PDB file of N, CA, C and O in Angstrom:
ATOM      1  N   MET A   1     -20.749  27.032   0.804  1.00  0.00           N
ATOM      2  CA  MET A   1     -20.100  28.149   1.463  1.00  0.00           C
ATOM      3  C   MET A   1     -21.026  28.667   2.560  1.00  0.00           C
ATOM      4  O   MET A   1     -21.784  29.609   2.328  1.00  0.00           O
ATOM      5  N   PRO A   2     -20.981  28.068   3.749  1.00  0.00           N
ATOM      6  CA  PRO A   2     -21.865  28.490   4.827  1.00  0.00           C
ATOM      7  C   PRO A   2     -21.522  29.880   5.363  1.00  0.00           C
ATOM      8  O   PRO A   2     -20.365  30.298   5.401  1.00  0.00           O
ATOM      9  N   TYR A   3     -22.571  30.564   5.769  1.00  0.00           N
ATOM     10  CA  TYR A   3     -22.448  31.875   6.407  1.00  0.00           C
ATOM     11  C   TYR A   3     -23.252  31.809   7.698  1.00  0.00           C
ATOM     12  O   TYR A   3     -24.443  31.498   7.674  1.00  0.00           O
ATOM     13  N   VAL A   4     -22.616  32.098   8.810  1.00  0.00           N
ATOM     14  CA  VAL A   4     -23.274  32.092  10.112  1.00  0.00           C
ATOM     15  C   VAL A   4     -23.213  33.504  10.679  1.00  0.00           C
ATOM     16  O   VAL A   4     -22.147  34.118  10.722  1.00  0.00           O
ATOM     17  N   ASN A   5     -24.369  34.019  11.115  1.00  0.00           N
ATOM     18  CA  ASN A   5     -24.429  35.338  11.717  1.00  0.00           C
ATOM     19  C   ASN A   5     -24.855  35.159  13.170  1.00  0.00           C
ATOM     20  O   ASN A   5     -25.964  34.703  13.448  1.00  0.00           O
ATOM     21  N   ILE A   6     -23.981  35.514  14.079  1.00  0.00           N
ATOM     22  CA  ILE A   6     -24.261  35.423  15.510  1.00  0.00           C
ATOM     23  C   ILE A   6     -24.480  36.836  16.037  1.00  0.00           C
ATOM     24  O   ILE A   6     -23.620  37.705  15.890  1.00  0.00           O
ATOM     25  N   GLN A   7     -25.634  37.053  16.648  1.00  0.00           N
ATOM     26  CA  GLN A   7     -25.916  38.357  17.235  1.00  0.00           C
ATOM     27  C   GLN A   7     -25.966  38.202  18.751  1.00  0.00           C
ATOM     28  O   GLN A   7     -26.641  37.320  19.282  1.00  0.00           O
ATOM     29  N   VAL A   8     -25.243  39.074  19.426  1.00  0.00           N
ATOM     30  CA  VAL A   8     -25.223  39.107  20.892  1.00  0.00           C
ATOM     31  C   VAL A   8     -25.444  40.540  21.343  1.00  0.00           C
ATOM     32  O   VAL A   8     -25.195  41.489  20.600  1.00  0.00           O
ATOM     33  N   THR A   9     -25.915  40.679  22.574  1.00  0.00           N
ATOM     34  CA  THR A   9     -26.058  42.031  23.099  1.00  0.00           C
ATOM     35  C   THR A   9     -24.680  42.604  23.372  1.00  0.00           C
ATOM     36  O   THR A   9     -23.737  41.882  23.696  1.00  0.00           O
ATOM     37  N   GLU A  10     -24.590  43.888  23.238  1.00  0.00           N
ATOM     38  CA  GLU A  10     -23.333  44.619  23.395  1.00  0.00           C
ATOM     39  C   GLU A  10     -23.043  44.784  24.887  1.00  0.00           C
ATOM     40  O   GLU A  10     -23.379  45.797  25.501  1.00  0.00           O
ATOM     41  N   GLU A  11     -22.401  43.742  25.454  1.00  0.00           N
ATOM     42  CA  GLU A  11     -22.157  43.746  26.889  1.00  0.00           C
ATOM     43  C   GLU A  11     -20.761  43.226  27.216  1.00  0.00           C
ATOM     44  O   GLU A  11     -20.575  42.487  28.182  1.00  0.00           O
ATOM     45  N   GLY A  12     -19.797  43.614  26.414  1.00  0.00           N
ATOM     46  CA  GLY A  12     -18.419  43.286  26.735  1.00  0.00           C
ATOM     47  C   GLY A  12     -17.974  41.881  26.389  1.00  0.00           C
ATOM     48  O   GLY A  12     -17.191  41.282  27.125  1.00  0.00           O
ATOM     49  N   VAL A  13     -18.459  41.345  25.281  1.00  0.00           N
ATOM     50  CA  VAL A  13     -17.973  40.047  24.832  1.00  0.00           C
ATOM     51  C   VAL A  13     -16.499  40.210  24.475  1.00  0.00           C
ATOM     52  O   VAL A  13     -16.138  41.097  23.702  1.00  0.00           O
ATOM     53  N   THR A  14     -15.656  39.359  25.036  1.00  0.00           N
ATOM     54  CA  THR A  14     -14.216  39.500  24.838  1.00  0.00           C
ATOM     55  C   THR A  14     -13.777  38.920  23.498  1.00  0.00           C
ATOM     56  O   THR A  14     -14.511  38.158  22.869  1.00  0.00           O
ATOM     57  N   ALA A  15     -12.598  39.282  23.078  1.00  0.00           N
ATOM     58  CA  ALA A  15     -12.017  38.732  21.847  1.00  0.00           C
ATOM     59  C   ALA A  15     -11.878  37.215  21.954  1.00  0.00           C
ATOM     60  O   ALA A  15     -12.079  36.496  20.975  1.00  0.00           O
ATOM     61  N   GLU A  16     -11.534  36.738  23.141  1.00  0.00           N
ATOM     62  CA  GLU A  16     -11.401  35.293  23.350  1.00  0.00           C
ATOM     63  C   GLU A  16     -12.745  34.591  23.206  1.00  0.00           C
ATOM     64  O   GLU A  16     -12.820  33.512  22.618  1.00  0.00           O
ATOM     65  N   GLN A  17     -13.808  35.195  23.737  1.00  0.00           N
ATOM     66  CA  GLN A  17     -15.144  34.616  23.605  1.00  0.00           C
ATOM     67  C   GLN A  17     -15.590  34.605  22.145  1.00  0.00           C
ATOM     68  O   GLN A  17     -16.188  33.637  21.676  1.00  0.00           O
ATOM     69  N   LYS A  18     -15.294  35.681  21.440  1.00  0.00           N
ATOM     70  CA  LYS A  18     -15.648  35.730  20.019  1.00  0.00           C
ATOM     71  C   LYS A  18     -14.905  34.667  19.231  1.00  0.00           C
ATOM     72  O   LYS A  18     -15.484  34.017  18.360  1.00  0.00           O
ATOM     73  N   ALA A  19     -13.628  34.487  19.530  1.00  0.00           N
ATOM     74  CA  ALA A  19     -12.843  33.450  18.857  1.00  0.00           C
ATOM     75  C   ALA A  19     -13.433  32.074  19.128  1.00  0.00           C
ATOM     76  O   ALA A  19     -13.477  31.230  18.232  1.00  0.00           O
ATOM     77  N   ALA A  20     -13.887  31.841  20.358  1.00  0.00           N
ATOM     78  CA  ALA A  20     -14.495  30.557  20.704  1.00  0.00           C
ATOM     79  C   ALA A  20     -15.809  30.346  19.960  1.00  0.00           C
ATOM     80  O   ALA A  20     -16.099  29.232  19.523  1.00  0.00           O
ATOM     81  N   LEU A  21     -16.605  31.399  19.811  1.00  0.00           N
ATOM     82  CA  LEU A  21     -17.843  31.308  19.043  1.00  0.00           C
ATOM     83  C   LEU A  21     -17.562  30.979  17.574  1.00  0.00           C
ATOM     84  O   LEU A  21     -18.227  30.132  16.977  1.00  0.00           O
ATOM     85  N   ILE A  22     -16.574  31.660  17.008  1.00  0.00           N
ATOM     86  CA  ILE A  22     -16.204  31.421  15.612  1.00  0.00           C
ATOM     87  C   ILE A  22     -15.744  29.975  15.422  1.00  0.00           C
ATOM     88  O   ILE A  22     -16.168  29.295  14.488  1.00  0.00           O
ATOM     89  N   LYS A  23     -14.879  29.519  16.314  1.00  0.00           N
ATOM     90  CA  LYS A  23     -14.390  28.140  16.211  1.00  0.00           C
ATOM     91  C   LYS A  23     -15.520  27.143  16.405  1.00  0.00           C
ATOM     92  O   LYS A  23     -15.630  26.172  15.656  1.00  0.00           O
ATOM     93  N   GLY A  24     -16.352  27.374  17.395  1.00  0.00           N
ATOM     94  CA  GLY A  24     -17.459  26.456  17.683  1.00  0.00           C
ATOM     95  C   GLY A  24     -18.444  26.353  16.535  1.00  0.00           C
ATOM     96  O   GLY A  24     -18.861  25.253  16.175  1.00  0.00           O
ATOM     97  N   ALA A  25     -18.825  27.493  15.950  1.00  0.00           N
ATOM     98  CA  ALA A  25     -19.764  27.479  14.825  1.00  0.00           C
ATOM     99  C   ALA A  25     -19.147  26.787  13.617  1.00  0.00           C
ATOM    100  O   ALA A  25     -19.814  26.021  12.921  1.00  0.00           O
ATOM    101  N   THR A  26     -17.880  27.061  13.376  1.00  0.00           N
ATOM    102  CA  THR A  26     -17.175  26.432  12.260  1.00  0.00           C
ATOM    103  C   THR A  26     -17.085  24.923  12.468  1.00  0.00           C
ATOM    104  O   THR A  26     -17.382  24.150  11.556  1.00  0.00           O
ATOM    105  N   ASP A  27     -16.679  24.505  13.656  1.00  0.00           N
ATOM    106  CA  ASP A  27     -16.568  23.075  13.962  1.00  0.00           C
ATOM    107  C   ASP A  27     -17.907  22.367  13.812  1.00  0.00           C
ATOM    108  O   ASP A  27     -17.958  21.241  13.318  1.00  0.00           O
ATOM    109  N   LEU A  28     -18.984  23.010  14.228  1.00  0.00           N
ATOM    110  CA  LEU A  28     -20.315  22.424  14.104  1.00  0.00           C
ATOM    111  C   LEU A  28     -20.666  22.145  12.639  1.00  0.00           C
ATOM    112  O   LEU A  28     -21.174  21.073  12.309  1.00  0.00           O
ATOM    113  N   LEU A  29     -20.392  23.116  11.769  1.00  0.00           N
ATOM    114  CA  LEU A  29     -20.689  22.937  10.345  1.00  0.00           C
ATOM    115  C   LEU A  29     -19.791  21.874   9.723  1.00  0.00           C
ATOM    116  O   LEU A  29     -20.219  21.147   8.826  1.00  0.00           O
ATOM    117  N   VAL A  30     -18.568  21.781  10.185  1.00  0.00           N
ATOM    118  CA  VAL A  30     -17.669  20.727   9.703  1.00  0.00           C
ATOM    119  C   VAL A  30     -18.204  19.364  10.135  1.00  0.00           C
ATOM    120  O   VAL A  30     -18.289  18.440   9.326  1.00  0.00           O
ATOM    121  N   ASP A  31     -18.567  19.241  11.419  1.00  0.00           N
ATOM    122  CA  ASP A  31     -19.016  17.966  11.968  1.00  0.00           C
ATOM    123  C   ASP A  31     -20.365  17.516  11.423  1.00  0.00           C
ATOM    124  O   ASP A  31     -20.535  16.341  11.096  1.00  0.00           O
ATOM    125  N   VAL A  32     -21.322  18.424  11.322  1.00  0.00           N
ATOM    126  CA  VAL A  32     -22.684  18.055  10.945  1.00  0.00           C
ATOM    127  C   VAL A  32     -22.878  18.011   9.437  1.00  0.00           C
ATOM    128  O   VAL A  32     -23.510  17.089   8.922  1.00  0.00           O
ATOM    129  N   LEU A  33     -22.341  18.998   8.722  1.00  0.00           N
ATOM    130  CA  LEU A  33     -22.579  19.090   7.284  1.00  0.00           C
ATOM    131  C   LEU A  33     -21.360  18.793   6.432  1.00  0.00           C
ATOM    132  O   LEU A  33     -21.417  18.875   5.205  1.00  0.00           O
ATOM    133  N   ASN A  34     -20.246  18.445   7.089  1.00  0.00           N
ATOM    134  CA  ASN A  34     -18.995  18.146   6.366  1.00  0.00           C
ATOM    135  C   ASN A  34     -18.546  19.322   5.499  1.00  0.00           C
ATOM    136  O   ASN A  34     -18.059  19.131   4.384  1.00  0.00           O
ATOM    137  N   LYS A  35     -18.713  20.536   6.020  1.00  0.00           N
ATOM    138  CA  LYS A  35     -18.300  21.733   5.291  1.00  0.00           C
ATOM    139  C   LYS A  35     -16.826  22.027   5.536  1.00  0.00           C
ATOM    140  O   LYS A  35     -16.270  21.654   6.569  1.00  0.00           O
ATOM    141  N   SER A  36     -16.214  22.685   4.594  1.00  0.00           N
ATOM    142  CA  SER A  36     -14.812  23.058   4.727  1.00  0.00           C
ATOM    143  C   SER A  36     -14.683  24.299   5.605  1.00  0.00           C
ATOM    144  O   SER A  36     -15.382  25.287   5.380  1.00  0.00           O
ATOM    145  N   PRO A  37     -13.802  24.262   6.598  1.00  0.00           N
ATOM    146  CA  PRO A  37     -13.587  25.463   7.412  1.00  0.00           C
ATOM    147  C   PRO A  37     -13.067  26.642   6.586  1.00  0.00           C
ATOM    148  O   PRO A  37     -13.305  27.800   6.927  1.00  0.00           O
ATOM    149  N   ALA A  38     -12.359  26.336   5.503  1.00  0.00           N
ATOM    150  CA  ALA A  38     -11.788  27.397   4.663  1.00  0.00           C
ATOM    151  C   ALA A  38     -12.858  28.211   3.950  1.00  0.00           C
ATOM    152  O   ALA A  38     -12.600  29.337   3.528  1.00  0.00           O
ATOM    153  N   THR A  39     -14.057  27.652   3.813  1.00  0.00           N
ATOM    154  CA  THR A  39     -15.128  28.380   3.114  1.00  0.00           C
ATOM    155  C   THR A  39     -16.323  28.635   4.030  1.00  0.00           C
ATOM    156  O   THR A  39     -17.424  28.913   3.556  1.00  0.00           O
ATOM    157  N   THR A  40     -16.105  28.540   5.340  1.00  0.00           N
ATOM    158  CA  THR A  40     -17.156  28.809   6.312  1.00  0.00           C
ATOM    159  C   THR A  40     -16.926  30.189   6.917  1.00  0.00           C
ATOM    160  O   THR A  40     -15.861  30.473   7.465  1.00  0.00           O
ATOM    161  N   PHE A  41     -17.926  31.029   6.811  1.00  0.00           N
ATOM    162  CA  PHE A  41     -17.824  32.406   7.289  1.00  0.00           C
ATOM    163  C   PHE A  41     -18.692  32.592   8.525  1.00  0.00           C
ATOM    164  O   PHE A  41     -19.851  32.179   8.548  1.00  0.00           O
ATOM    165  N   VAL A  42     -18.128  33.212   9.543  1.00  0.00           N
ATOM    166  CA  VAL A  42     -18.853  33.496  10.779  1.00  0.00           C
ATOM    167  C   VAL A  42     -18.703  34.985  11.073  1.00  0.00           C
ATOM    168  O   VAL A  42     -17.593  35.514  11.120  1.00  0.00           O
ATOM    169  N   VAL A  43     -19.836  35.650  11.269  1.00  0.00           N
ATOM    170  CA  VAL A  43     -19.845  37.082  11.581  1.00  0.00           C
ATOM    171  C   VAL A  43     -20.534  37.256  12.934  1.00  0.00           C
ATOM    172  O   VAL A  43     -21.614  36.712  13.164  1.00  0.00           O
ATOM    173  N   ILE A  44     -19.907  38.009  13.812  1.00  0.00           N
ATOM    174  CA  ILE A  44     -20.493  38.308  15.117  1.00  0.00           C
ATOM    175  C   ILE A  44     -20.884  39.780  15.136  1.00  0.00           C
ATOM    176  O   ILE A  44     -20.066  40.663  14.879  1.00  0.00           O
ATOM    177  N   GLU A  45     -22.142  40.018  15.445  1.00  0.00           N
ATOM    178  CA  GLU A  45     -22.646  41.395  15.544  1.00  0.00           C
ATOM    179  C   GLU A  45     -23.035  41.667  16.986  1.00  0.00           C
ATOM    180  O   GLU A  45     -23.744  40.877  17.610  1.00  0.00           O
ATOM    181  N   GLU A  46     -22.569  42.782  17.504  1.00  0.00           N
ATOM    182  CA  GLU A  46     -22.952  43.205  18.837  1.00  0.00           C
ATOM    183  C   GLU A  46     -24.064  44.246  18.721  1.00  0.00           C
ATOM    184  O   GLU A  46     -23.892  45.286  18.086  1.00  0.00           O
ATOM    185  N   VAL A  47     -25.192  43.953  19.334  1.00  0.00           N
ATOM    186  CA  VAL A  47     -26.382  44.790  19.232  1.00  0.00           C
ATOM    187  C   VAL A  47     -26.549  45.580  20.521  1.00  0.00           C
ATOM    188  O   VAL A  47     -26.525  44.992  21.602  1.00  0.00           O
ATOM    189  N   PRO A  48     -26.716  46.896  20.440  1.00  0.00           N
ATOM    190  CA  PRO A  48     -26.953  47.686  21.646  1.00  0.00           C
ATOM    191  C   PRO A  48     -28.200  47.180  22.385  1.00  0.00           C
ATOM    192  O   PRO A  48     -29.172  46.759  21.757  1.00  0.00           O
ATOM    193  N   LEU A  49     -28.163  47.225  23.699  1.00  0.00           N
ATOM    194  CA  LEU A  49     -29.301  46.745  24.496  1.00  0.00           C
ATOM    195  C   LEU A  49     -30.604  47.433  24.134  1.00  0.00           C
ATOM    196  O   LEU A  49     -31.668  46.816  24.196  1.00  0.00           O
ATOM    197  N   ASP A  50     -30.535  48.702  23.756  1.00  0.00           N
ATOM    198  CA  ASP A  50     -31.750  49.432  23.376  1.00  0.00           C
ATOM    199  C   ASP A  50     -32.403  48.840  22.131  1.00  0.00           C
ATOM    200  O   ASP A  50     -33.585  49.076  21.882  1.00  0.00           O
ATOM    201  N   ASN A  51     -31.647  48.077  21.348  1.00  0.00           N
ATOM    202  CA  ASN A  51     -32.152  47.507  20.098  1.00  0.00           C
ATOM    203  C   ASN A  51     -32.486  46.030  20.221  1.00  0.00           C
ATOM    204  O   ASN A  51     -32.647  45.355  19.204  1.00  0.00           O
ATOM    205  N   TRP A  52     -32.593  45.512  21.428  1.00  0.00           N
ATOM    206  CA  TRP A  52     -32.829  44.088  21.656  1.00  0.00           C
ATOM    207  C   TRP A  52     -34.050  43.945  22.550  1.00  0.00           C
ATOM    208  O   TRP A  52     -34.150  44.597  23.590  1.00  0.00           O
ATOM    209  N   GLY A  53     -34.968  43.098  22.143  1.00  0.00           N
ATOM    210  CA  GLY A  53     -36.163  42.871  22.946  1.00  0.00           C
ATOM    211  C   GLY A  53     -36.411  41.386  23.134  1.00  0.00           C
ATOM    212  O   GLY A  53     -35.976  40.560  22.332  1.00  0.00           O
ATOM    213  N   VAL A  54     -37.111  41.066  24.197  1.00  0.00           N
ATOM    214  CA  VAL A  54     -37.499  39.681  24.464  1.00  0.00           C
ATOM    215  C   VAL A  54     -38.821  39.707  25.236  1.00  0.00           C
ATOM    216  O   VAL A  54     -39.026  40.560  26.100  1.00  0.00           O
ATOM    217  N   GLY A  55     -39.686  38.797  24.928  1.00  0.00           N
ATOM    218  CA  GLY A  55     -40.964  38.752  25.628  1.00  0.00           C
ATOM    219  C   GLY A  55     -41.835  39.969  25.377  1.00  0.00           C
ATOM    220  O   GLY A  55     -42.714  40.288  26.178  1.00  0.00           O
ATOM    221  N   GLY A  56     -41.592  40.643  24.270  1.00  0.00           N
ATOM    222  CA  GLY A  56     -42.413  41.800  23.918  1.00  0.00           C
ATOM    223  C   GLY A  56     -41.978  43.114  24.554  1.00  0.00           C
ATOM    224  O   GLY A  56     -42.665  44.127  24.423  1.00  0.00           O
ATOM    225  N   VAL A  57     -40.843  43.100  25.239  1.00  0.00           N
ATOM    226  CA  VAL A  57     -40.364  44.324  25.891  1.00  0.00           C
ATOM    227  C   VAL A  57     -38.852  44.461  25.670  1.00  0.00           C
ATOM    228  O   VAL A  57     -38.186  43.485  25.324  1.00  0.00           O
ATOM    229  N   PRO A  58     -38.310  45.669  25.869  1.00  0.00           N
ATOM    230  CA  PRO A  58     -36.860  45.816  25.784  1.00  0.00           C
ATOM    231  C   PRO A  58     -36.169  44.893  26.785  1.00  0.00           C
ATOM    232  O   PRO A  58     -36.696  44.634  27.867  1.00  0.00           O
ATOM    233  N   VAL A  59     -34.997  44.405  26.420  1.00  0.00           N
ATOM    234  CA  VAL A  59     -34.312  43.397  27.225  1.00  0.00           C
ATOM    235  C   VAL A  59     -34.049  43.873  28.654  1.00  0.00           C
ATOM    236  O   VAL A  59     -34.149  43.070  29.582  1.00  0.00           O
ATOM    237  N   MET A  60     -33.725  45.123  28.861  1.00  0.00           N
ATOM    238  CA  MET A  60     -33.474  45.607  30.220  1.00  0.00           C
ATOM    239  C   MET A  60     -34.752  45.549  31.071  1.00  0.00           C
ATOM    240  O   MET A  60     -34.701  45.190  32.247  1.00  0.00           O
ATOM    241  N   GLN A  61     -35.873  45.897  30.482  1.00  0.00           N
ATOM    242  CA  GLN A  61     -37.146  45.806  31.197  1.00  0.00           C
ATOM    243  C   GLN A  61     -37.454  44.333  31.529  1.00  0.00           C
ATOM    244  O   GLN A  61     -37.915  44.020  32.627  1.00  0.00           O
ATOM    245  N   TYR A  62     -37.199  43.456  30.585  1.00  0.00           N
ATOM    246  CA  TYR A  62     -37.406  42.024  30.790  1.00  0.00           C
ATOM    247  C   TYR A  62     -36.528  41.508  31.935  1.00  0.00           C
ATOM    248  O   TYR A  62     -37.001  40.766  32.796  1.00  0.00           O
ATOM    249  N   ARG A  63     -35.264  41.897  31.942  1.00  0.00           N
ATOM    250  CA  ARG A  63     -34.349  41.452  33.001  1.00  0.00           C
ATOM    251  C   ARG A  63     -34.775  41.975  34.371  1.00  0.00           C
ATOM    252  O   ARG A  63     -34.697  41.255  35.366  1.00  0.00           O
ATOM    253  N   HIS A  64     -35.222  43.222  34.420  1.00  0.00           N
ATOM    254  CA  HIS A  64     -35.680  43.785  35.693  1.00  0.00           C
ATOM    255  C   HIS A  64     -36.893  43.014  36.205  1.00  0.00           C
ATOM    256  O   HIS A  64     -37.004  42.738  37.399  1.00  0.00           O
ATOM    257  N   ALA A  65     -37.796  42.670  35.298  1.00  0.00           N
ATOM    258  CA  ALA A  65     -38.985  41.904  35.693  1.00  0.00           C
ATOM    259  C   ALA A  65     -38.586  40.518  36.213  1.00  0.00           C
ATOM    260  O   ALA A  65     -39.167  40.030  37.183  1.00  0.00           O
ATOM    261  N   LEU A  66     -37.601  39.886  35.577  1.00  0.00           N
ATOM    262  CA  LEU A  66     -37.134  38.583  36.047  1.00  0.00           C
ATOM    263  C   LEU A  66     -36.519  38.682  37.442  1.00  0.00           C
ATOM    264  O   LEU A  66     -36.763  37.837  38.303  1.00  0.00           O
ATOM    265  N   GLN A  67     -35.724  39.720  37.648  1.00  0.00           N
ATOM    266  CA  GLN A  67     -35.075  39.907  38.954  1.00  0.00           C
ATOM    267  C   GLN A  67     -36.108  40.180  40.043  1.00  0.00           C
ATOM    268  O   GLN A  67     -35.938  39.770  41.192  1.00  0.00           O
ATOM    269  N   ALA A  68     -37.171  40.871  39.671  1.00  0.00           N
ATOM    270  CA  ALA A  68     -38.213  41.193  40.643  1.00  0.00           C
ATOM    271  C   ALA A  68     -39.187  40.026  40.826  1.00  0.00           C
ATOM    272  O   ALA A  68     -40.086  40.085  41.665  1.00  0.00           O
ATOM    273  N   GLY A  69     -39.001  38.973  40.040  1.00  0.00           N
ATOM    274  CA  GLY A  69     -39.885  37.819  40.135  1.00  0.00           C
ATOM    275  C   GLY A  69     -41.244  38.029  39.509  1.00  0.00           C
ATOM    276  O   GLY A  69     -42.207  37.326  39.815  1.00  0.00           O
ATOM    277  N   LYS A  70     -41.305  39.008  38.629  1.00  0.00           N
ATOM    278  CA  LYS A  70     -42.568  39.325  37.956  1.00  0.00           C
ATOM    279  C   LYS A  70     -42.620  38.658  36.599  1.00  0.00           C
ATOM    280  O   LYS A  70     -41.610  38.573  35.899  1.00  0.00           O
ATOM    281  N   ALA A  71     -43.768  38.196  36.237  1.00  0.00           N
ATOM    282  CA  ALA A  71     -43.968  37.627  34.897  1.00  0.00           C
ATOM    283  C   ALA A  71     -44.022  38.748  33.895  1.00  0.00           C
ATOM    284  O   ALA A  71     -44.452  39.855  34.221  1.00  0.00           O
ATOM    285  N   THR A  72     -43.582  38.476  32.653  1.00  0.00           N
ATOM    286  CA  THR A  72     -43.620  39.506  31.614  1.00  0.00           C
ATOM    287  C   THR A  72     -44.724  39.265  30.604  1.00  0.00           C
ATOM    288  O   THR A  72     -44.763  39.910  29.557  1.00  0.00           O
ATOM    289  N   ASP A  73     -45.627  38.335  30.911  1.00  0.00           N
ATOM    290  CA  ASP A  73     -46.721  38.033  29.972  1.00  0.00           C
ATOM    291  C   ASP A  73     -47.749  39.126  29.974  1.00  0.00           C
ATOM    292  O   ASP A  73     -48.739  39.043  29.247  1.00  0.00           O
TER     293      ASP A  73
END
């Protein structure tokens, strides 16, 4: 009984995109591990940007540094 937890930043992921993620994750487990789609659970969590970090900094700060061409190391 596989359980997949997908976390994305809260930036307007559409219902159609979520459905595609659910189908894609389910299909992957069917194809690779021969799991039953009927017992495969996929949960999508949307995380506020303030609660997401990358490269040791909040994601918005990281993105600004990338846009400015600055390294975040």
